[in-house]
C-alpha positions in Angstrom: 14.7 -2.7 -23.0 18.4 -3.1 -22.5 19.9 -3.5 -19.0 20.6 -0.2 -17.2 24.0 0.5 -15.8 23.5 1.0 -12.0 24.2 4.6 -10.9 27.2 3.8 -8.7 28.9 1.9 -11.5 28.8 4.8 -13.9 31.8 6.9 -14.8 32.0 10.3 -16.6 34.4 11.9 -19.0 34.1 15.6 -18.6 35.8 17.0 -21.7 33.3 19.5 -23.1 33.7 23.3 -23.1 32.7 25.2 -20.0 30.5 27.3 -22.3 28.0 24.4 -22.6 26.6 25.3 -19.2 23.5 27.1 -20.5 22.3 23.9 -22.3 23.0 21.8 -19.2 21.1 24.2 -17.0 18.1 23.7 -19.2 18.2 20.0 -18.5 18.2 20.8 -14.7 15.5 23.4 -15.1 13.2 20.9 -16.9 13.3 18.1 -14.4 10.2 19.1 -12.4 8.1 19.4 -15.6 9.4 16.0 -16.9 8.5 14.4 -13.5 5.1 16.0 -13.5 4.5 14.8 -17.1 5.6 11.3 -16.3 3.2 10.7 -13.4 0.2 12.7 -14.7 -3.0 10.7 -14.4 -1.4 7.8 -12.5 -3.4 6.5 -9.5 -1.9 6.3 -6.0 -1.6 2.5 -6.0 0.6 2.6 -9.1 2.7 5.5 -7.8 3.5 3.8 -4.5 4.0 0.2 -5.8 7.5 -1.2 -5.5 8.8 -3.7 -8.0 10.3 -5.7 -5.2 11.6 -5.3 -1.7 14.5 -2.9 -1.4 13.6 -0.9 -4.5 11.8 2.5 -4.8 8.4 3.2 -6.1 7.7 5.8 -8.7 6.8 8.3 -6.0 10.0 7.5 -4.0 12.1 8.0 -7.1 10.5 11.4 -7.6 11.0 12.2 -3.9 14.6 11.3 -4.2 15.1 14.1 -6.7 13.8 16.5 -4.2 15.9 15.0 -1.4 19.1 15.5 -3.4 18.5 19.2 -4.2 20.0 20.0 -0.8 23.2 18.1 -1.8 23.5 19.9 -5.1 23.0 23.3 -3.4 25.6 22.4 -0.8 28.0 21.4 -3.5 27.4 24.7 -5.2 28.4 26.4 -1.9 31.5 24.2 -1.9 32.5 25.4 -5.4 31.8 29.1 -4.6 33.8 29.0 -1.3 36.8 27.4 -3.0 36.6 24.1 -1.2 39.2 21.5 -2.4 36.8 18.6 -2.1 33.0 18.6 -2.5 30.8 17.4 0.3 30.1 13.7 0.2 26.7 12.3 -0.6 25.0 9.9 1.9 25.5 6.8 -0.2 22.9 4.9 1.9 20.2 7.4 0.8 18.9 7.5 4.4 17.0 10.7 3.7 14.9 9.1 1.0 14.4 5.9 2.9 13.2 7.8 6.0 11.1 10.4 4.1 7.9 8.3 3.7 7.4 9.7 0.2 4.8 7.1 -0.4 2.7 8.5 2.4 2.6 12.0 0.7 0.4 13.4 -2.0 2.2 13.3 -5.4 1.0 16.8 -6.1 2.6 18.1 -2.9 5.8 16.2 -3.6 6.1 17.6 -7.1 5.3 21.1 -6.0 8.1 20.9 -3.4 10.5 19.6 -6.1 9.5 22.5 -8.4 10.0 25.0 -5.6 13.3 23.5 -4.6 14.6 23.3 -8.1 13.5 26.9 -8.9 15.6 28.1 -5.9 18.6 26.1 -7.1 18.2 27.4 -10.7 18.0 31.0 -9.4 21.4 30.4 -7.7 22.9 29.1 -10.9 21.3 31.9 -13.0 23.0 34.5 -10.7 26.5 33.2 -11.4 29.2 34.6 -13.7 30.2 32.5 -16.7 33.6 32.0 -15.2 32.1 30.4 -12.0 31.3 27.3 -14.1 35.0 26.7 -14.5 35.7 26.5 -10.8 37.1 23.1 -9.8 36.8 20.8 -6.8 37.4 17.1 -6.2 34.4 14.8 -6.3 34.7 12.5 -3.2 33.3 9.3 -4.6 34.6 9.6 -8.2 38.0 10.7 -6.8 38.5 13.1 -9.7 38.5 16.9 -10.2 35.2 18.3 -11.4 34.3 21.7 -12.7 31.0 23.3 -11.6 29.7 22.7 -15.1 30.6 19.0 -14.7 28.7 18.9 -11.5 25.7 20.3 -13.4 26.0 17.4 -16.0 26.4 14.9 -13.1 23.2 16.3 -11.5 21.3 16.3 -14.8 22.4 12.7 -15.4 21.2 11.8 -11.9 17.9 13.4 -12.6 17.6 11.5 -16.0 18.5 8.3 -14.3 15.6 8.5 -11.9 13.2 9.9 -14.5 14.1 6.9 -16.7 13.5 4.6 -13.8 10.0 6.2 -13.3 9.2 5.5 -16.9 10.5 2.0 -16.6 8.2 1.3 -13.6 5.2 2.9 -15.4 5.9 0.5 -18.3 6.0 -2.5 -16.0 3.0 -1.6 -13.9 0.6 0.1 -16.2 
């Protein structure tokens, strides 16, 4: 497998039409099902195994997706309120590090992810098409971002961690 580009080294070029948002929302909507599919039938030891110190297990990667739904929801609030700059993410990922996702049941973690994502998708589904063109500055990327761009960014983040889960399964199974 080729080397992965670390998340914080990635850059985006958001030059697609705002009208692509329905397709992008489907990616976001499908994240819980893809996470469930990826871990189905794996035993607890495999789910909680870390590749090395300082990395996350399969289960911690899945838990991180849940942890960040609060950020995505907050940023949606920022767009809808007309904020000039989106709220910043905790780049240390303290929430995930302190959550003890490895101490939880994978089924409970995935059910919480599904419930959280369902709430987030309900919010997106209630928006007007024009809302997806709203713009705010992304604090880390230091660039203007439309709401539709944030949806792509979020879907890419989901994909990044789902790919990491598959990578760990391939290494450990």
